[in-house]
MARNUTOR-245069 format. One record per atom (N, C-alpha, C): atom name; y, x, z. Coordinates in pm, whole numbers, plus 32768, in hexadecimal, padded with zeros to 4 digits. Last residue first. Layout:
<rs>
@atom:CA, c2:Y, c1:X, c3:Z
...
</rs>
This chain:
<rs>
@atom:N, c2:7E1A, c1:919E, c3:9921
@atom:CA, c2:7E45, c1:91DE, c3:999F
@atom:C, c2:7ED0, c1:91AF, c3:99C9
@atom:N, c2:7D52, c1:909E, c3:98B4
@atom:CA, c2:7DD2, c1:90E0, c3:989C
@atom:C, c2:7E04, c1:911B, c3:9920
@atom:N, c2:7BFE, c1:909F, c3:9860
@atom:CA, c2:7C61, c1:9090, c3:98CC
@atom:C, c2:7CDF, c1:90E0, c3:98AD
@atom:N, c2:7BA2, c1:900E, c3:972A
@atom:CA, c2:7BA0, c1:9080, c3:9787
@atom:C, c2:7C11, c1:906C, c3:97EB
@atom:N, c2:7AEF, c1:8F0B, c3:968F
@atom:CA, c2:7B67, c1:8F34, c3:96D8
@atom:C, c2:7B4C, c1:8FAA, c3:9735
@atom:N, c2:79EC, c1:8ECE, c3:9627
@atom:CA, c2:7A52, c1:8F14, c3:95D7
@atom:C, c2:7ABE, c1:8F54, c3:962D
@atom:N, c2:78A7, c1:8EE4, c3:969C
@atom:CA, c2:7930, c1:8EBD, c3:96C1
@atom:C, c2:7993, c1:8F10, c3:9670
@atom:N, c2:77A0, c1:8F38, c3:9692
@atom:CA, c2:77C8, c1:8EC7, c3:963E
@atom:C, c2:7855, c1:8E92, c3:965D
@atom:N, c2:7791, c1:9026, c3:9723
@atom:CA, c2:7756, c1:8FAB, c3:975A
@atom:C, c2:778B, c1:8F2E, c3:9715
@atom:N, c2:77E7, c1:90DF, c3:966C
@atom:CA, c2:7840, c1:90BE, c3:96DB
@atom:C, c2:7815, c1:9038, c3:9718
@atom:N, c2:7739, c1:90FB, c3:9598
@atom:CA, c2:7744, c1:916A, c3:95F7
@atom:C, c2:77A3, c1:9151, c3:966B
@atom:N, c2:7766, c1:9015, c3:94FE
@atom:CA, c2:76E7, c1:9025, c3:9546
@atom:C, c2:76F5, c1:908E, c3:95B4
@atom:N, c2:783E, c1:8FA9, c3:9464
@atom:CA, c2:7853, c1:8FE9, c3:94E7
@atom:C, c2:77D4, c1:8FF3, c3:953C
@atom:N, c2:7800, c1:8F37, c3:9361
@atom:CA, c2:786F, c1:8F94, c3:9374
@atom:C, c2:7875, c1:8FDF, c3:93F9
@atom:N, c2:7735, c1:8E7E, c3:934C
@atom:CA, c2:7751, c1:8ED2, c3:92D9
@atom:C, c2:77B7, c1:8F3F, c3:92F2
@atom:N, c2:773D, c1:8DEF, c3:9439
@atom:CA, c2:76C7, c1:8E43, c3:941A
@atom:C, c2:76E6, c1:8EA7, c3:93AB
@atom:N, c2:7831, c1:8D69, c3:9414
@atom:CA, c2:7823, c1:8DC9, c3:9482
@atom:C, c2:77AC, c1:8E26, c3:946B
@atom:N, c2:77EF, c1:8CC8, c3:9338
@atom:CA, c2:785D, c1:8D28, c3:932E
@atom:C, c2:7853, c1:8D93, c3:939C
@atom:N, c2:771B, c1:8C2D, c3:939F
@atom:CA, c2:7707, c1:8C83, c3:9329
@atom:C, c2:7775, c1:8CED, c3:931E
@atom:N, c2:7793, c1:8B9C, c3:9474
@atom:CA, c2:772D, c1:8C02, c3:948E
@atom:C, c2:771E, c1:8C61, c3:9418
@atom:N, c2:7857, c1:8AF4, c3:93DD
@atom:CA, c2:7875, c1:8B4C, c3:944F
@atom:C, c2:7810, c1:8BBD, c3:945D
@atom:N, c2:7808, c1:8A40, c3:931A
@atom:CA, c2:7837, c1:8AC3, c3:92EF
@atom:C, c2:784D, c1:8B24, c3:9362
@atom:N, c2:77CE, c1:8949, c3:9384
@atom:CA, c2:775E, c1:89A1, c3:9362
@atom:C, c2:778A, c1:8A2E, c3:933D
@atom:N, c2:78B9, c1:88B8, c3:9394
@atom:CA, c2:788A, c1:88FD, c3:940B
@atom:C, c2:7819, c1:8961, c3:93ED
@atom:N, c2:78D2, c1:8837, c3:92A3
@atom:CA, c2:7933, c1:889F, c3:92C6
@atom:C, c2:78FE, c1:88F6, c3:9336
@atom:N, c2:77EF, c1:878A, c3:92C8
@atom:CA, c2:77F7, c1:87E5, c3:9255
@atom:C, c2:7859, c1:8857, c3:9270
@atom:N, c2:7829, c1:86EE, c3:93AF
@atom:CA, c2:77C0, c1:8753, c3:93B2
@atom:C, c2:77CA, c1:87B7, c3:933F
@atom:N, c2:798C, c1:86C8, c3:93EC
@atom:CA, c2:790A, c1:869B, c3:93BE
@atom:C, c2:78A7, c1:870F, c3:93B4
@atom:N, c2:7A29, c1:8728, c3:9524
@atom:CA, c2:7A25, c1:871E, c3:9493
@atom:C, c2:7999, c1:86F3, c3:9468
@atom:N, c2:7A7C, c1:866D, c3:964C
@atom:CA, c2:7A2A, c1:86D0, c3:9605
@atom:C, c2:7A2E, c1:86BA, c3:956E
@atom:N, c2:7BCE, c1:863F, c3:96B6
@atom:CA, c2:7B50, c1:8605, c3:9688
@atom:C, c2:7B00, c1:866C, c3:963B
@atom:N, c2:7CC5, c1:86AB, c3:96F0
@atom:CA, c2:7C6C, c1:868E, c3:975F
@atom:C, c2:7BE5, c1:8654, c3:9738
@atom:N, c2:7D32, c1:86E6, c3:95F5
@atom:CA, c2:7D6C, c1:8679, c3:9645
@atom:C, c2:7D0D, c1:864C, c3:96B4
@atom:N, c2:7C02, c1:8773, c3:95AC
@atom:CA, c2:7C86, c1:8754, c3:9573
@atom:C, c2:7CB9, c1:86DA, c3:95BD
@atom:N, c2:7B20, c1:8875, c3:9609
@atom:CA, c2:7B5E, c1:87F4, c3:9624
@atom:C, c2:7BE6, c1:87E9, c3:95E1
@atom:N, c2:79E6, c1:890A, c3:9620
@atom:CA, c2:7A67, c1:890D, c3:95DB
@atom:C, c2:7AA0, c1:887F, c3:95E0
@atom:N, c2:78FF, c1:89D2, c3:96D0
@atom:CA, c2:7940, c1:8951, c3:96BE
@atom:C, c2:79C5, c1:8964, c3:9679
@atom:N, c2:77C5, c1:8A72, c3:9712
@atom:CA, c2:7847, c1:8A6D, c3:96D0
@atom:C, c2:787C, c1:89DE, c3:96CA
@atom:N, c2:770B, c1:8B47, c3:97E6
@atom:CA, c2:7722, c1:8AC1, c3:97B2
@atom:C, c2:77B0, c1:8ABB, c3:977E
@atom:N, c2:7640, c1:8C6C, c3:97E8
@atom:CA, c2:76C5, c1:8C2F, c3:97DE
@atom:C, c2:76BD, c1:8B9F, c3:97AA
@atom:N, c2:754C, c1:8CEA, c3:97DA
@atom:CA, c2:7581, c1:8CCA, c3:985D
@atom:C, c2:7607, c1:8C84, c3:985D
@atom:N, c2:7503, c1:8CFA, c3:96D1
@atom:CA, c2:7523, c1:8D77, c3:9718
@atom:C, c2:7567, c1:8D5E, c3:979E
@atom:N, c2:74AF, c1:8C01, c3:968D
@atom:CA, c2:7531, c1:8C2E, c3:9659
@atom:C, c2:7563, c1:8CA5, c3:96AC
@atom:N, c2:73C8, c1:8BBB, c3:970D
@atom:CA, c2:73C1, c1:8BCA, c3:967B
@atom:C, c2:7444, c1:8BF8, c3:963C
@atom:N, c2:740B, c1:8B94, c3:981A
@atom:CA, c2:73BE, c1:8C0B, c3:97F3
@atom:C, c2:73BD, c1:8C24, c3:975C
@atom:N, c2:74C4, c1:8AF8, c3:98C3
@atom:CA, c2:74DD, c1:8B16, c3:9836
@atom:C, c2:748E, c1:8B90, c3:9806
@atom:N, c2:746A, c1:8ADF, c3:99CB
@atom:CA, c2:748C, c1:8A65, c3:9981
@atom:C, c2:7498, c1:8A7E, c3:98EB
@atom:N, c2:7446, c1:8BE9, c3:9A18
@atom:CA, c2:73D6, c1:8B8A, c3:9A20
@atom:C, c2:73F0, c1:8B0E, c3:99CA
@atom:N, c2:753F, c1:8C65, c3:99F2
@atom:CA, c2:74C8, c1:8C97, c3:99AB
@atom:C, c2:7453, c1:8C36, c3:99AE
@atom:N, c2:766A, c1:8C0A, c3:99C5
@atom:CA, c2:75FE, c1:8BD6, c3:9A18
@atom:C, c2:757C, c1:8BF6, c3:99CE
@atom:N, c2:77B9, c1:8C16, c3:998A
@atom:CA, c2:7741, c1:8C6B, c3:9992
@atom:C, c2:76E0, c1:8C30, c3:99F7
@atom:N, c2:787B, c1:8B65, c3:98A9
@atom:CA, c2:7841, c1:8B62, c3:992E
@atom:C, c2:77C3, c1:8BB7, c3:992E
@atom:N, c2:79A9, c1:8B44, c3:97FE
@atom:CA, c2:7928, c1:8B89, c3:9800
@atom:C, c2:78F8, c1:8B8E, c3:9891
@atom:N, c2:7A81, c1:8A6C, c3:974C
@atom:CA, c2:7A45, c1:8A91, c3:97CC
@atom:C, c2:79C0, c1:8AD7, c3:97B4
@atom:N, c2:7BBE, c1:8A25, c3:96C3
@atom:CA, c2:7B35, c1:8A53, c3:96AB
@atom:C, c2:7AFE, c1:8A8C, c3:972D
@atom:N, c2:7C9C, c1:893E, c3:9654
@atom:CA, c2:7C72, c1:8982, c3:96CE
@atom:C, c2:7BE0, c1:89A5, c3:96B5
@atom:N, c2:7D82, c1:893A, c3:953D
@atom:CA, c2:7CFF, c1:892A, c3:957C
@atom:C, c2:7CFC, c1:896A, c3:9606
@atom:N, c2:7E9F, c1:8914, c3:950E
@atom:CA, c2:7E39, c1:88F4, c3:94AB
@atom:C, c2:7DB1, c1:88DC, c3:94EA
@atom:N, c2:7FEE, c1:88BB, c3:956E
@atom:CA, c2:7F67, c1:88E8, c3:9592
@atom:C, c2:7F03, c1:88BF, c3:9527
@atom:N, c2:810F, c1:8922, c3:94B7
@atom:CA, c2:80B3, c1:88B7, c3:94DD
@atom:C, c2:802B, c1:88F0, c3:9503
@atom:N, c2:8170, c1:8A68, c3:950B
@atom:CA, c2:8199, c1:89E5, c3:94DB
@atom:C, c2:8138, c1:897C, c3:950E
@atom:N, c2:81D0, c1:8B8C, c3:95B6
@atom:CA, c2:816D, c1:8B23, c3:95A1
@atom:C, c2:81AD, c1:8AA2, c3:956F
@atom:N, c2:829E, c1:8C6D, c3:94F0
@atom:CA, c2:827E, c1:8C25, c3:956B
@atom:C, c2:8212, c1:8BBD, c3:954D
@atom:N, c2:8325, c1:8D9A, c3:947F
@atom:CA, c2:82C7, c1:8D2E, c3:9463
@atom:C, c2:82A0, c1:8CF0, c3:94E8
@atom:N, c2:8469, c1:8E24, c3:943B
@atom:CA, c2:83FA, c1:8E05, c3:9495
@atom:C, c2:83A6, c1:8D92, c3:9462
@atom:N, c2:8546, c1:8E44, c3:9398
@atom:CA, c2:84D5, c1:8E9F, c3:9384
@atom:C, c2:8459, c1:8E7C, c3:93D8
@atom:N, c2:85F8, c1:8D6D, c3:93FB
@atom:CA, c2:85B1, c1:8D64, c3:937B
@atom:C, c2:853D, c1:8DC7, c3:9369
@atom:N, c2:8618, c1:8CD1, c3:9513
@atom:CA, c2:8614, c1:8D5E, c3:94EC
@atom:C, c2:85BC, c1:8D6B, c3:9471
@atom:N, c2:8618, c1:8BBD, c3:9533
@atom:CA, c2:867C, c1:8C0C, c3:957B
@atom:C, c2:8685, c1:8C9D, c3:954A
@atom:N, c2:8544, c1:8B5A, c3:94AA
@atom:CA, c2:85C8, c1:8B24, c3:9489
@atom:C, c2:8637, c1:8B79, c3:94C7
@atom:N, c2:843B, c1:8C21, c3:9431
@atom:CA, c2:848F, c1:8BFB, c3:94A2
@atom:C, c2:8516, c1:8BC8, c3:9471
@atom:N, c2:834A, c1:8BA4, c3:9353
@atom:CA, c2:83BC, c1:8BFD, c3:9367
@atom:C, c2:8411, c1:8BC8, c3:93DA
@atom:N, c2:81F9, c1:8B76, c3:93B3
@atom:CA, c2:8278, c1:8B3B, c3:938D
@atom:C, c2:82E6, c1:8BA1, c3:93A9
@atom:N, c2:809C, c1:8B3B, c3:9390
@atom:CA, c2:810B, c1:8B9A, c3:93A1
@atom:C, c2:818B, c1:8B59, c3:936E
@atom:N, c2:7FE1, c1:8A4B, c3:9444
@atom:CA, c2:801E, c1:8A74, c3:93C6
@atom:C, c2:8090, c1:8AD4, c3:93E4
@atom:N, c2:7F02, c1:8ABE, c3:9544
@atom:CA, c2:7F7C, c1:8A77, c3:951C
@atom:C, c2:7FA5, c1:8AA4, c3:9491
@atom:N, c2:7DF2, c1:8AB8, c3:962A
@atom:CA, c2:7E27, c1:8ADB, c3:95A6
@atom:C, c2:7E9C, c1:8A7F, c3:9581
@atom:N, c2:7D52, c1:8B47, c3:9737
@atom:CA, c2:7DB5, c1:8AE2, c3:9711
@atom:C, c2:7DF2, c1:8B0E, c3:968D
@atom:N, c2:7C11, c1:8B7E, c3:97A7
@atom:CA, c2:7C76, c1:8BAB, c3:9746
@atom:C, c2:7CCF, c1:8B35, c3:9722
@atom:N, c2:7B68, c1:8BD9, c3:98C5
@atom:CA, c2:7BAA, c1:8B6A, c3:9880
@atom:C, c2:7C15, c1:8BA4, c3:9826
@atom:N, c2:7A34, c1:8C39, c3:9953
@atom:CA, c2:7AAD, c1:8C61, c3:990A
@atom:C, c2:7AE4, c1:8BE6, c3:98C3
@atom:N, c2:7973, c1:8C75, c3:9A6D
@atom:CA, c2:79A8, c1:8C0F, c3:9A12
@atom:C, c2:7A29, c1:8C44, c3:99D7
@atom:N, c2:784D, c1:8CDF, c3:9B0F
@atom:CA, c2:78C7, c1:8D06, c3:9ACA
@atom:C, c2:78F1, c1:8C95, c3:9A6D
@atom:N, c2:7757, c1:8C8D, c3:9B60
@atom:CA, c2:77C9, c1:8C53, c3:9BA5
@atom:C, c2:784E, c1:8C7C, c3:9B69
@atom:N, c2:76AC, c1:8DC1, c3:9B3A
@atom:CA, c2:76AA, c1:8D2F, c3:9B37
@atom:C, c2:771B, c1:8CF9, c3:9B8E
@atom:N, c2:7775, c1:8EDE, c3:9AD2
@atom:CA, c2:7718, c1:8E98, c3:9B2C
@atom:C, c2:771C, c1:8E01, c3:9B17
@atom:N, c2:7772, c1:8F7F, c3:9995
@atom:CA, c2:77BB, c1:8F31, c3:99F7
@atom:C, c2:7757, c1:8EEA, c3:9A51
@atom:N, c2:769E, c1:90A6, c3:9978
@atom:CA, c2:76D1, c1:9025, c3:994D
@atom:C, c2:7720, c1:8FE1, c3:99BD
@atom:N, c2:77BA, c1:914C, c3:99EF
@atom:CA, c2:777B, c1:9108, c3:997D
@atom:C, c2:76E5, c1:910F, c3:9991
@atom:N, c2:78D2, c1:9196, c3:9AA8
@atom:CA, c2:7849, c1:9163, c3:9AAF
@atom:C, c2:7821, c1:911A, c3:9A30
@atom:N, c2:79C9, c1:9204, c3:9ADD
@atom:CA, c2:7983, c1:922E, c3:9A63
@atom:C, c2:78F2, c1:9201, c3:9A60
@atom:N, c2:7A5F, c1:91A5, c3:9BA7
@atom:CA, c2:79FC, c1:920B, c3:9BCB
@atom:C, c2:79B0, c1:923F, c3:9B51
@atom:N, c2:7B00, c1:90EC, c3:9B23
@atom:CA, c2:7B3E, c1:915B, c3:9B6C
@atom:C, c2:7ADC, c1:91CA, c3:9B8E
@atom:N, c2:7A3F, c1:9037, c3:9AB9
@atom:CA, c2:7A99, c1:9082, c3:9A61
@atom:C, c2:7ACF, c1:90FE, c3:9AA9
@atom:N, c2:79D0, c1:8FD7, c3:9BA9
@atom:CA, c2:797C, c1:901E, c3:9B48
@atom:C, c2:79D2, c1:9071, c3:9AE9
@atom:N, c2:7AAF, c1:8F58, c3:9C1B
@atom:CA, c2:7A6F, c1:8FC8, c3:9C62
@atom:C, c2:7A19, c1:901A, c3:9C04
@atom:N, c2:7AD6, c1:8E92, c3:9B57
@atom:CA, c2:7B3E, c1:8EF7, c3:9B6E
@atom:C, c2:7B02, c1:8F70, c3:9BB6
@atom:N, c2:79EB, c1:8DF7, c3:9B77
@atom:CA, c2:7A06, c1:8E3C, c3:9AF8
@atom:C, c2:7A6C, c1:8EAC, c3:9B0B
@atom:N, c2:7A15, c1:8D9B, c3:9C7D
@atom:CA, c2:799B, c1:8DE6, c3:9C5C
@atom:C, c2:79B1, c1:8E36, c3:9BDC
@atom:N, c2:7B07, c1:8D0B, c3:9C6E
@atom:CA, c2:7AFF, c1:8D85, c3:9CBF
@atom:C, c2:7A85, c1:8DDA, c3:9C9C
@atom:N, c2:7B36, c1:8CAC, c3:9B13
@atom:CA, c2:7B24, c1:8C8D, c3:9BA0
@atom:C, c2:7B0F, c1:8D11, c3:9BEB
@atom:N, c2:7C3A, c1:8CFD, c3:9A23
@atom:CA, c2:7BB3, c1:8D0B, c3:9A59
@atom:C, c2:7BAC, c1:8CE0, c3:9AEA
@atom:N, c2:7CDD, c1:8CBC, c3:98EA
@atom:CA, c2:7CDD, c1:8CB9, c3:997C
@atom:C, c2:7C4D, c1:8CC7, c3:99AB
@atom:N, c2:7D8E, c1:8D1D, c3:97D0
@atom:CA, c2:7D0A, c1:8D0E, c3:980B
@atom:C, c2:7D18, c1:8D1B, c3:98A3
@atom:N, c2:7E5C, c1:8C92, c3:96DF
@atom:CA, c2:7E58, c1:8CD1, c3:9761
@atom:C, c2:7DCF, c1:8CB5, c3:979D
@atom:N, c2:7EDB, c1:8CAE, c3:9593
@atom:CA, c2:7E73, c1:8C86, c3:95F0
@atom:C, c2:7E81, c1:8CD2, c3:9673
@atom:N, c2:7F79, c1:8C2D, c3:9477
@atom:CA, c2:7F85, c1:8C82, c3:94ED
@atom:C, c2:7F1D, c1:8C50, c3:954F
@atom:N, c2:7F14, c1:8C11, c3:931C
@atom:CA, c2:7F1D, c1:8BE3, c3:93A6
@atom:C, c2:7F3E, c1:8C54, c3:9407
@atom:N, c2:7EBF, c1:8BF3, c3:9208
@atom:CA, c2:7F49, c1:8C10, c3:922F
@atom:C, c2:7F65, c1:8BE0, c3:92BD
@atom:N, c2:7DEC, c1:8BA5, c3:915A
@atom:CA, c2:7DFE, c1:8B66, c3:91DD
@atom:C, c2:7E8B, c1:8B7A, c3:9213
@atom:N, c2:7DE5, c1:8C38, c3:9069
@atom:CA, c2:7E1D, c1:8BB2, c3:9065
@atom:C, c2:7E2F, c1:8B71, c3:90EF
@atom:N, c2:7ECA, c1:8D19, c3:9107
@atom:CA, c2:7EB4, c1:8CA2, c3:90B6
@atom:C, c2:7E26, c1:8CA5, c3:907D
@atom:N, c2:7E45, c1:8DB4, c3:9236
@atom:CA, c2:7E8E, c1:8DB7, c3:91B7
@atom:C, c2:7E7A, c1:8D33, c3:916D
@atom:N, c2:7E69, c1:8D8A, c3:938C
@atom:CA, c2:7E17, c1:8D71, c3:9315
@atom:C, c2:7E71, c1:8D70, c3:929B
@atom:N, c2:7E81, c1:8E49, c3:94A9
@atom:CA, c2:7ECD, c1:8E0B, c3:943C
@atom:C, c2:7E70, c1:8DFF, c3:93C5
@atom:N, c2:7E67, c1:8E43, c3:960D
@atom:CA, c2:7E2D, c1:8E5B, c3:9588
@atom:C, c2:7E85, c1:8E16, c3:9522
@atom:N, c2:7E71, c1:8ECF, c3:9759
@atom:CA, c2:7EA4, c1:8E7B, c3:96ED
@atom:C, c2:7E57, c1:8E99, c3:966E
@atom:N, c2:7D8F, c1:8EC5, c3:9878
@atom:CA, c2:7DD3, c1:8F09, c3:9809
@atom:C, c2:7E0D, c1:8EA3, c3:97A7
@atom:N, c2:7D6E, c1:8E51, c3:997D
@atom:CA, c2:7D19, c1:8EBD, c3:994B
@atom:C, c2:7D62, c1:8F0B, c3:98DF
@atom:N, c2:7E01, c1:8DC5, c3:9A9A
@atom:CA, c2:7E13, c1:8DE8, c3:9A0E
@atom:C, c2:7DB9, c1:8E5D, c3:99E9
@atom:N, c2:7D57, c1:8CEE, c3:9B80
@atom:CA, c2:7D9C, c1:8D6A, c3:9B5E
@atom:C, c2:7D99, c1:8D83, c3:9AC8
@atom:N, c2:7D91, c1:8B87, c3:9BA0
@atom:CA, c2:7D3F, c1:8C01, c3:9B9D
@atom:C, c2:7D91, c1:8C79, c3:9B73
@atom:N, c2:7E15, c1:8A9B, c3:9B8F
@atom:CA, c2:7E3B, c1:8AF3, c3:9BFE
@atom:C, c2:7DE9, c1:8B75, c3:9C01
@atom:N, c2:7D9B, c1:8A0F, c3:9AC9
@atom:CA, c2:7E23, c1:8A40, c3:9AAE
@atom:C, c2:7E58, c1:8A9B, c3:9B1D
@atom:N, c2:7CAA, c1:89B2, c3:9B35
@atom:CA, c2:7CAA, c1:8A2D, c3:9AE5
@atom:C, c2:7D36, c1:8A64, c3:9ACA
@atom:N, c2:7C7F, c1:88CB, c3:9BCA
@atom:CA, c2:7CD2, c1:8933, c3:9C03
@atom:C, c2:7CDD, c1:89B2, c3:9BB0
@atom:N, c2:7B3C, c1:8882, c3:9B4B
@atom:CA, c2:7BAF, c1:8858, c3:9B9B
@atom:C, c2:7BFB, c1:88D3, c3:9BCB
@atom:N, c2:7AD6, c1:88E2, c3:9A00
@atom:CA, c2:7ACF, c1:88F1, c3:9A92
@atom:C, c2:7B4E, c1:88C1, c3:9AD8
@atom:N, c2:7A5C, c1:8811, c3:990B
@atom:CA, c2:7AD3, c1:885E, c3:9931
@atom:C, c2:7AD3, c1:8868, c3:99CA
@atom:N, c2:78F7, c1:883A, c3:98DF
@atom:CA, c2:796F, c1:87EA, c3:98F1
@atom:C, c2:79E5, c1:8846, c3:9911
@atom:N, c2:77CF, c1:885B, c3:981C
@atom:CA, c2:783C, c1:889B, c3:9865
@atom:C, c2:78B4, c1:883B, c3:986C
@atom:N, c2:76F0, c1:8811, c3:978B
@atom:CA, c2:7719, c1:87BC, c3:97F8
@atom:C, c2:7789, c1:87F5, c3:984E
@atom:N, c2:768D, c1:8892, c3:96A8
@atom:CA, c2:7681, c1:88D4, c3:972A
@atom:C, c2:76A8, c1:887D, c3:97A1
@atom:N, c2:7691, c1:87BC, c3:95D5
@atom:CA, c2:7634, c1:882C, c3:95D8
@atom:C, c2:7623, c1:8862, c3:9666
@atom:N, c2:77E3, c1:874B, c3:9608
@atom:CA, c2:775C, c1:873D, c3:95D5
@atom:C, c2:7711, c1:87C2, c3:95E0
@atom:N, c2:7896, c1:8749, c3:9741
@atom:CA, c2:7887, c1:877A, c3:96B8
@atom:C, c2:77F6, c1:8766, c3:968A
@atom:N, c2:78EE, c1:862A, c3:97FE
@atom:CA, c2:789C, c1:86A3, c3:97EF
@atom:C, c2:788F, c1:86C7, c3:975B
@atom:N, c2:7967, c1:8539, c3:9817
@atom:CA, c2:79BD, c1:85AE, c3:981F
@atom:C, c2:7972, c1:8630, c3:980D
@atom:N, c2:789C, c1:8480, c3:9808
@atom:CA, c2:790F, c1:8470, c3:97AE
@atom:C, c2:7968, c1:84EB, c3:97AC
@atom:N, c2:77F1, c1:84C7, c3:98D1
@atom:CA, c2:77C3, c1:84DB, c3:9848
@atom:C, c2:7835, c1:84CB, c3:97E4
@atom:N, c2:7888, c1:8482, c3:99B3
@atom:CA, c2:7866, c1:850F, c3:999C
@atom:C, c2:783A, c1:8527, c3:990C
@atom:N, c2:7899, c1:836C, c3:99B5
@atom:CA, c2:790F, c1:83B9, c3:9992
@atom:C, c2:78EE, c1:844B, c3:9974
@atom:N, c2:77BF, c1:8294, c3:992B
@atom:CA, c2:77BD, c1:8307, c3:9984
@atom:C, c2:7831, c1:8360, c3:995F
@atom:N, c2:77C6, c1:8139, c3:9919
@atom:CA, c2:77FD, c1:81B6, c3:98E4
@atom:C, c2:77F5, c1:8222, c3:994E
@atom:N, c2:777B, c1:8052, c3:9990
@atom:CA, c2:7720, c1:8087, c3:992B
@atom:C, c2:774E, c1:810E, c3:98F4
@atom:N, c2:7853, c1:8012, c3:9A2F
@atom:CA, c2:77D7, c1:803C, c3:9A6E
@atom:C, c2:7779, c1:807D, c3:9A0B
@atom:N, c2:7981, c1:809C, c3:99A6
@atom:CA, c2:791D, c1:8032, c3:99AA
@atom:C, c2:78A0, c1:8068, c3:99EE
@atom:N, c2:7A85, c1:812F, c3:9A5E
@atom:CA, c2:7A14, c1:8142, c3:9A03
@atom:C, c2:79B6, c1:80CB, c3:9A12
@atom:N, c2:7BD9, c1:818C, c3:9A91
@atom:CA, c2:7B68, c1:8131, c3:9AA3
@atom:C, c2:7B00, c1:8148, c3:9A37
@atom:N, c2:7CB4, c1:8240, c3:9B5C
@atom:CA, c2:7C6D, c1:823B, c3:9ADD
@atom:C, c2:7BF7, c1:81E0, c3:9AF1
@atom:N, c2:7DF9, c1:8247, c3:9BEC
@atom:CA, c2:7D6C, c1:8222, c3:9BF0
@atom:C, c2:7D34, c1:8224, c3:9B64
@atom:N, c2:7F06, c1:829B, c3:9CC2
@atom:CA, c2:7EC0, c1:82AF, c3:9C43
@atom:C, c2:7E2F, c1:8284, c3:9C52
@atom:N, c2:7F8C, c1:8290, c3:9DB6
@atom:CA, c2:7FA9, c1:822A, c3:9D52
@atom:C, c2:7F61, c1:823A, c3:9CCD
@atom:N, c2:7F40, c1:83CC, c3:9DF3
@atom:CA, c2:7FA2, c1:8368, c3:9E1B
@atom:C, c2:7FBC, c1:8308, c3:9DA7
@atom:N, c2:7DF4, c1:83E7, c3:9D6A
@atom:CA, c2:7E6A, c1:841C, c3:9DAD
@atom:C, c2:7EC8, c1:83AB, c3:9DCD
@atom:N, c2:7D0E, c1:836C, c3:9D11
@atom:CA, c2:7D21, c1:83F9, c3:9CF7
@atom:C, c2:7D96, c1:8435, c3:9D42
@atom:N, c2:7C1A, c1:8289, c3:9D50
@atom:CA, c2:7CA5, c1:82AA, c3:9D73
@atom:C, c2:7CB6, c1:8340, c3:9D69
@atom:N, c2:7B57, c1:81E3, c3:9C73
@atom:CA, c2:7B61, c1:8263, c3:9CB8
@atom:C, c2:7BF3, c1:8281, c3:9CD3
@atom:N, c2:7A98, c1:80C7, c3:9C5B
@atom:CA, c2:7B1F, c1:80FC, c3:9C55
@atom:C, c2:7B24, c1:8178, c3:9CAB
@atom:N, c2:79A8, c1:8027, c3:9BA1
@atom:CA, c2:79BC, c1:808E, c3:9C05
@atom:C, c2:7A48, c1:80C6, c3:9BF1
@atom:N, c2:7997, c1:7ECB, c3:9B78
@atom:CA, c2:79C6, c1:7F4A, c3:9B43
@atom:C, c2:79D6, c1:7FAD, c3:9BB5
@atom:N, c2:7966, c1:7DD0, c3:9BDD
@atom:CA, c2:78FD, c1:7E10, c3:9B8E
@atom:C, c2:7925, c1:7E96, c3:9B52
@atom:N, c2:7A56, c1:7D9C, c3:9C6D
@atom:CA, c2:7A2E, c1:7D48, c3:9BFC
@atom:C, c2:79CB, c1:7D90, c3:9BA1
@atom:N, c2:7A54, c1:7ED2, c3:9CEB
@atom:CA, c2:7AAE, c1:7E60, c3:9CDB
@atom:C, c2:7A84, c1:7E17, c3:9C5C
@atom:N, c2:79E6, c1:7FB7, c3:9DC9
@atom:CA, c2:79B7, c1:7F61, c3:9D5B
@atom:C, c2:7A0E, c1:7EE6, c3:9D5A
@atom:N, c2:7A6D, c1:80FC, c3:9E00
@atom:CA, c2:7A5F, c1:8070, c3:9E26
@atom:C, c2:7A2A, c1:8024, c3:9DAE
@atom:N, c2:7A95, c1:8241, c3:9E86
@atom:CA, c2:7A5E, c1:81EC, c3:9E1F
@atom:C, c2:7A57, c1:815D, c3:9E55
@atom:N, c2:7B76, c1:8351, c3:9EBA
@atom:CA, c2:7B37, c1:82D6, c3:9EE8
@atom:C, c2:7B07, c1:8284, c3:9E72
@atom:N, c2:7B9D, c1:84A0, c3:9F0F
@atom:CA, c2:7B90, c1:8442, c3:9EA1
@atom:C, c2:7B46, c1:83C9, c3:9ED7
</rs>
């Protein structure tokens, strides 16, 4: 990744012919970080290993896929709880849609959110070692929506280190 200053603007070259620019007064990390915990969408997460699928009933009516980094996958496979620091889980959520090719099948429709959990006991001691992030179209949701993450995990999955998803064999 290369950075250059052009007419008072920092330009970051992201790839062949692509660039993103930010004003000097703007910190790109704070624009992409979720409120409360400062969690961001991890680079390369789409190449991580599959943990499990999930389906949400109405009103959300979503299909979800959970991915994990190598640390999280190793913990799942070995049955390690609590998850070790460095574990990261990403949940991809999509509206459910009937398949055009096969009517009984449900397929992913429009994406709704990307949700991220990061285990770092030192950074997040007040939330049982987990930092949370929820993103729509790559941007963090507002703090009010974001405040529900920890409460839901505390209320339902204390005995599984605050993680809902179980590893699908």
